[in-house]
N, C-alpha and C positions, 0 to 999 in steps of 0.2 A: 476656441480650441475644440477639436473633435473629442468625443469620448475616448478615454484612454483604453486601448485594447488589452492591456495587461491587467493582471489581477493581484491583489494583496491577500486574498483569502486563502487560508489553508484548506485543502480538501475539495472545495467547490470546483466544478468544471469551468475553466476560464473561457472567455470568448476567443482568445488566441492561445493556441497551444501547439507543442511539437508532438505529433502523434507517434505512438509506439506501435507502428503498423504490424510488425512481425509478431509481437506478443499478443496484440488484440486479435489478429486473424487466427492465430493458433488456438486461442480459447474459444472464440466464436465458432470456428469450423468444427472444433472437437465437440462442443456442447450441442450444436444443431445438426450434427450428422445423424444419419439413420441409425447407425450402431455406434454410439459414443464410446471412445476408448477409455474415458474417465468421466466421473460425475463431479469432480472437485479440482479446483486449482487454488493454490495459495500464492499470493503476491507478497514478496518480501523486499524490503529496502530501508535505507535510512530515512529519518524524518525529513519530509520535504522532497522526497525522490519521485513523487507522482503516483504513489500506489492507489490512493483514493480516486484521483482523477482518471486513471486507467480503468479501475473497477467501475466507476460511474459511466464512462464512455462505453464499456462493454455491455453494461446493463441496458443502456439506451438502445443499442443495436439489437440486442436479443429480444427485448420486450416488444419491439416492432414486428418481430417475426410472427407469423400466424401460428396459433396454438401454444403461445407462451404467456405466462403471467410472471411478474417480478415482485418479490417481497424483500424489503430491506429490513434487517433486524438490528436492534441495539444490543451489543454484547453485555451491557450492564443490566439488561432486563430479564424477565421470566420468558425465556426464548420460545418454549413450546406453546405457551398460551398466546404470546404475541404472534407466532406463526399461524396459529389457528384463526385468530381474529382477523389477521390481514388477508389470509387466503379466502376466508368467508366473505370479507368485504368486497373482494374482487370477483368472486364466483358465486355469490349467494343466489343470484337469479337463475343459475344453472341447476341448483338443487333446492327447489322450493319445499321439499318434504324433509330435508335434513334439519334436525332440531338440536339446538345447543344454546348454551349461555356461557359466556366467557367474561371473566373480570380481570382486567389488567390495570394495576396501579389505581384501583378504586373505580375505574370506569367500566361499566358493564355493557357488553354488546350482545344483544339477544335477538333470536329469530323466533319462529313459531315452535321452539323446541323444548325438549326436556333438558334439565340441567344434567350435564354428564359428570361422571365420577372418575373417569380415567382419560386424561388428555391424550395419551399415546394411542389408546384404542380408538378414540374419535378421530384423531389424525389419520390413523390407518384407514378408517372408513372413508374419510374425505379423499385421501390420496388414491385409494382404490377406484373411487368414482372418477377422479381426474384421469387416471390411467385408462379407464374404459372410454373416455371421451378424447383420448390422445392429446391431453393438455399437459404441458411440461411446466415445472416451477423452477425459476431461478431465484436462489436465496443469496443475498449479499450481506456480508458483515465486515465492518471496518474496525481495525485495531483490535484484533482478537487477542485474548490473554488467557492464562490458566486460572479460570474461575469455575465454581461448581455449576453455574448455569450453562457456561460454554461446554463443559464436559458432558452435561446431560444432553445438550443439543447434538454434539458430535456423536454421542452414543446412539441417539435416535437416528441420526443420519446413516450410521453404519447399518442399523436395522433396515432403513429404507433401501440400501444397496442390496441387502439379502432378499428383500421382498420385490426388488426390481421396480420400485416406485419411480415415477418420472421427476425426480428431485435432483437439482444440480446446485452446487455450492461454490461461490467465489468469495474468498476471504482475504483480507490483508492483515499484516502484522509486522511487528519488529522481530528480528531474528531471535533475540533472547526470550521474548514472550512466547513465541511459537515453539522454541526448543523446550521451554518449561512445560508447555501443554503436551507436546509430543512424547516427552519422557515420562509423563504420568502413566501408571501401570495400565489403565484402561484405554489409553489413547495412542498406543504405539502404532496402530494402523495408519495414523496420520503421516507417519514417516514415509509411507508409500505414495502419498498424494503428490502429484506433480507440483513442483515449486518453481516459480519464476522470480529470479532475483533481478530487481530493477537497478541497473547500473546507470552511468551517465547517459544523458540524451546524446544523440548524434551531433557531433561538433559541426558537421557539414550542414545539417538542418538548422541548427541554432544560428550559424553564420548567415545562411540564406534568409532566414526570417528577419534578422536584424537588418540585413541589406535591403529587404523589401520595405520594411516599416519606416526606416529612417533615411532611405535613399543613400546609403553608404556605398563606397566602392568595396570590392572583395577584401582588400587588405584591412581597411578600417573595420569592417564587419567581423573579420576573423579576430582582430585584436580585442574587440568587445566580447566576442564569444568566449575567448580564453579566460576572461574575467569570471565566467560562470562555471568553468570546468564541466559543463553539461549538467550541473545541478539544477533540477527542475524549478525549485523555489527560487534559486538565484537568477535563473533566466527571467522569471516573472518580475522579481523585485528590481533588477537592474533595468529591464525594459520599461517598467512603470516609472521609475525615477527619471530616466532620461527623457521619456515622452512627456512627463509632467513638467519638466524644466523648460520644454520648448527647444532644447538643444538637439543635436544629432549624435553627440558622443558624450560619455561621462567625463566631467572635470573632477578636480580634487574634492570639491564639496559633495558632488554626487557619489563619489567613491566612498567618502567617509559615511554618508548616510546609508549607502548600500551595505557596508560592513556592519554598521550598527543594527540594521534590520536582521542580518544574518545572525549576529551574535545574540541579540535579545530574543528573537522569535524562534530560533531553531537551535543554535549551538548550546545555549544555556541548558535546555532540556536534555540534549544529547549528553552533555558533560555530567549532569546529575545522575544519569543512568549508567555511567561507567563505574566499574569496581575500582578499588584502590590500585590493584595491579595493572589494570588496563590504563588507568591514568598515568602510572609510571611509564608505561611503554609509549603512550601518546606524547608525554612530555619529552621523552628521549628523542622521538622522531622529530618533534617540533624544533628541537635545538640543533638539528643537523640539516644539511642542505637537502633539497628534494632529491629523491632516488639515491640516498646514501646507502652504503653497504650495511646490510642487516647486522653483520658481526660487529661492526663499529658501534652501531646503536646499542646493541645488546650489552656490550662490554662497558658502555658508559653508565649503565644503571647501578650496579651490575646485576645480571640475572642469568641463571643457567639456561642452556640451550632449549631443553624440553619445555620449561615453563614459558620462556619467551615465545616459542613457536605456538604454544596453546593460546596465549593472549593475542598474538599476531593473527592467528587463524580466526579467532572470534571477531576481532576488529575488522578483518576483511569481510566476513560474512554479515557483519552489521552495516557494511557499506561505507566505512570510514576510511579505510586504507586500501590501496591497490597493491598488487604484487609487483608492480613496476614493469618496465619494458625489458628488463634484463634479470637473469637469475640472481637472487640474493639482494635485490634492491626493493625499496619500499617508499611510498609517498602517500600523502593524504588525497582522498577523492574530492573533498569539499573545498570550495574556494576560500582562501584566507583563514582556514581552520587552524593552521600553525600559529598565526598571529593571535587568534583567540586564545589558544592553549597557553601561549607564552604570557598572556595577560593575567592568567589565573594565579 
């Protein structure tokens, strides 16, 4: 059997993927333009929606451009020191006279330089040199959250904007984590950063891809596509299981394994992150038919209209529920999520 083109890994760029062409072109064109309209984009979506894959794909495109370097930072680390180390590693030959010594997690990276006392001052010096050489820096960060190190980094980034340094940031995160970061008193400028909410993949593209890989007719491929609801992780998992089975379409055994992967690897973590009130709303939605009337769902809890609307809006922004095809209707965005919720 040939190598399975689908991937079980979270976050890694798979061999076979459904490109988000519109979103990717928007960010690449903006960052690489002569006069960028923004130096930051934030990718938001539910777990498994393809945020990391899109960020990785964009970074690969941009770092191939002349005059660019790419630095990926771990939001759990000492971000400014890590930034300095990684920029120096990629540009050290350009600045033979620049002297510094940086220690990250006990590992020291040194050149011919004096040990510096102010990391921000030295970053300023380095970025000023990059600016004069017309070199731009793309910084990527995955799963950003409201931590001291992240706030220090974003504060420095705001300084970079004021100084017109050639620094561009692309970060991903869950809606609630980014909302917490943006609501911090020193981080409100992040609310003005362009945000791209990753919804479902194109059903037409998913159908076409399944049609090509498995040799299905359009109707069969469409039925298989509907099982994913455009959920990026679901597209990969279902495709992997069908391909691995040697079949062309999922049978009951494959569907059971598909649901188990969704439940264990994605939905359990999503459920853990919901508040008690959000769980009440999710349970109420799960007990009703898809696209049920919102008023009917709300009255079944019961919950007052304002509180229900607040929870519903949060769940929508988290990528868990859609606003439906008609006013006052609601349903889950994720495949078999209602079944998972009813099992809790």
